[in-house]
C-alpha positions in Angstrom: 47.7 131.3 77.4 44.4 131.2 79.3 41.3 129.4 78.3 39.2 132.1 76.5 36.0 130.1 76.1 34.6 130.9 79.5 35.8 134.5 80.1 32.8 136.3 78.5 35.0 138.6 76.4 33.7 139.5 72.9 36.5 139.1 70.3 36.5 140.6 66.8 38.7 141.8 64.0 38.5 145.0 62.0 38.8 148.7 62.1 38.4 150.7 65.3 37.2 154.3 65.3 38.0 156.0 68.6 35.8 159.0 67.7 32.7 156.9 67.7 33.5 154.6 70.7 31.7 155.7 73.8 33.1 153.1 76.1 36.4 153.2 78.0 39.2 151.7 75.9 42.9 151.4 75.6 45.4 150.1 72.9 47.7 147.2 73.7 50.1 144.9 72.1 48.1 141.7 73.0 45.0 140.5 74.7 47.1 139.5 77.7 48.1 143.1 78.1 44.4 144.1 78.0 43.9 141.7 81.0 46.9 143.3 82.8 45.6 146.8 82.3 42.2 145.7 83.6 43.7 144.0 86.6 45.8 147.0 87.4 42.9 149.4 87.1 40.2 147.2 88.8 38.2 147.0 85.6 36.9 144.1 83.4 37.6 143.6 79.7 34.3 143.1 77.8 35.7 143.3 74.2 38.9 142.8 72.4 39.3 144.1 68.8 42.3 142.9 66.7 42.9 145.8 64.3 46.0 144.2 62.9 47.8 147.5 63.1 51.6 147.4 63.5 52.5 149.0 66.8 49.4 148.4 69.1 47.2 146.0 67.2 44.7 145.3 70.0 42.0 147.5 71.4 40.7 146.7 74.8 37.2 147.7 75.7 36.4 147.9 79.4 33.1 147.6 81.2 31.4 150.9 82.1 32.3 152.3 85.4 29.5 153.0 87.8 29.9 155.0 90.9 27.7 154.5 93.9 
């Protein structure tokens, strides 16, 4: 596992409401999968929410995409 103290990712636990979240997000099985998704889509993870749900317990929040 990687050192998470210097990666600037906000980590929290609790409920996630997809209807109120305005940022780009994806569900995953672990934080490592969040990082894989980010790498494969050229994005950066800014927040990880552990919902403790059974199938996909982790919500990955990605930085806003800006187009030049």
